C-alpha positions, 0 to 999 in steps of 0.5 A: 500500500502507498504511504499516506501523508500524516496530515490525512489522519486525525490525531485521536480517532483510532480503528480497532487495530489502533491505527488512525482514521483518515478524514480527508478524501482518498480517491479510488482510481483517480480524483474526481472520477466515479459515481457522484454528481459534479455540481455545487450546492446553492446553499451548502447543507449543514456541516453535520451532513456528509454530502461529498463522496470521499472516493470520487470527491463529488456530491453523493449519488445513491449514498451508501453507509459502509460498515467500517470503523471510518463510518463514511458514506460513499456513492453506490457506484464507487463502493460497488467498484471497490467491492468488484475489485475485491479491495479493502475500504480505501479510507480505513483499510478494513476488508470484508465490509458491507454497505447499505443504501442511505435513502434518507440522505438520498432524499435530502440531497435530491431536494437541495438546490445546486448549480450546474457544473457548467456554470463557469461556461455560462450555464445559468441552470439552478435546480434540485439535485434530483433534476440535475441529470435530466438537465445534463441530458437536455439537448 
């Protein structure tokens, strides 16, 4: 396994084996890839809500809670790719973890207003996250 910079670890949180828990994003297969929504919230949700996937670094799409000590939520597509590749959790290195879809968080996120990722290119679309894919697929 590649070495992870020490700033990616908390100083006091520990996993069962005593190793520190990472809190910063650890991309799996490249920064910004994966299954999340590439957009920005109009009004950021409260800090208590995890809204970004620590794997693809985008807004969670079909969020899943993983059964690891890190307790993170990951996009369904991202976690399924990790499982398909038979890899450990890239955040805490736990092997043999399970996951369950977080429908409550998914409903909450889909109700939030977002800007289109093409805003910097002049797109003025603003709408609910649940309508974002439809906007992107418009001709």
